[in-house]
Legacy VTK file of the C-alpha trace (Angstrom):
# vtk DataFile Version 3.0
C-alpha trace
ASCII
DATASET POLYDATA
POINTS 88 float
250.332 198.491 76.141
247.051 200.155 77.008
249.045 203.261 78.863
251.258 204.016 76.088
247.928 204.373 73.609
246.607 206.511 76.291
249.247 208.629 75.726
249.475 208.637 71.923
245.613 210.196 72.283
246.333 212.296 74.969
249.230 214.179 72.824
246.956 214.883 70.327
243.176 216.721 70.177
242.326 215.504 66.842
242.857 212.062 67.526
241.075 212.229 70.858
238.041 214.038 69.120
238.046 211.158 66.356
238.254 208.320 68.610
235.013 210.044 70.609
233.216 210.418 67.207
233.754 206.959 66.034
232.258 205.692 69.908
228.974 206.402 68.089
229.534 204.678 64.776
231.696 203.967 61.939
232.574 206.794 59.717
234.404 207.483 56.870
237.204 210.313 56.663
235.079 212.703 54.916
232.237 212.566 57.258
234.662 212.892 60.011
236.312 215.969 58.523
232.692 217.416 58.101
231.374 216.894 61.522
234.625 218.012 63.169
235.435 220.819 61.394
238.843 219.548 60.281
240.867 219.245 57.078
240.998 215.877 55.423
244.758 215.570 55.466
244.612 215.829 59.188
241.953 213.115 59.575
243.521 211.007 57.229
246.784 211.362 59.124
245.417 210.652 62.386
243.768 207.888 61.082
246.796 206.245 59.616
248.803 206.852 62.918
245.960 205.554 65.367
245.588 202.409 62.705
249.112 201.508 62.954
248.642 201.444 66.882
245.075 198.880 66.209
242.818 202.040 67.728
241.089 201.975 65.026
240.472 199.833 61.618
239.245 200.179 58.441
235.941 198.258 58.170
236.308 198.421 54.355
239.805 198.023 53.557
239.206 196.916 49.433
237.371 200.271 48.864
239.577 203.154 47.385
237.141 206.010 48.493
234.448 205.549 50.752
236.308 203.420 53.352
234.772 203.199 56.884
236.653 203.692 59.904
235.551 202.130 63.344
237.175 202.134 66.949
238.560 198.669 68.141
238.356 197.313 71.728
242.186 198.654 72.317
241.014 202.223 71.310
237.956 202.037 73.712
240.216 201.158 76.416
242.335 203.729 75.827
239.897 206.303 75.241
238.194 205.592 78.482
241.542 205.386 80.401
242.158 209.077 79.086
238.756 209.908 80.330
239.118 208.440 83.968
242.415 210.226 84.612
240.830 213.082 83.182
237.901 212.879 85.676
239.580 212.631 88.798
LINES 1 89
88 0 1 2 3 4 5 6 7 8 9 10 11 12 13 14 15 16 17 18 19 20 21 22 23 24 25 26 27 28 29 30 31 32 33 34 35 36 37 38 39 40 41 42 43 44 45 46 47 48 49 50 51 52 53 54 55 56 57 58 59 60 61 62 63 64 65 66 67 68 69 70 71 72 73 74 75 76 77 78 79 80 81 82 83 84 85 86 87
């Protein structure tokens, strides 16, 4: 499954950027779009897609606004595979 996840990340530069940002600390969609200079709709769509694949998780699911997202172990593994592949 890790290589399928790696392919999902590789297919989208926004997903790559978001996961790299989340490696540092959990963030809200608004923080992500401000830091990465992306539209909120693009960030929200990418987070939903990655959450379905268990690459990120919402750490505050009961909040309507101000939800924080964090990278999962599976997301770290997939990103690590992508970075190893890029460096070789």
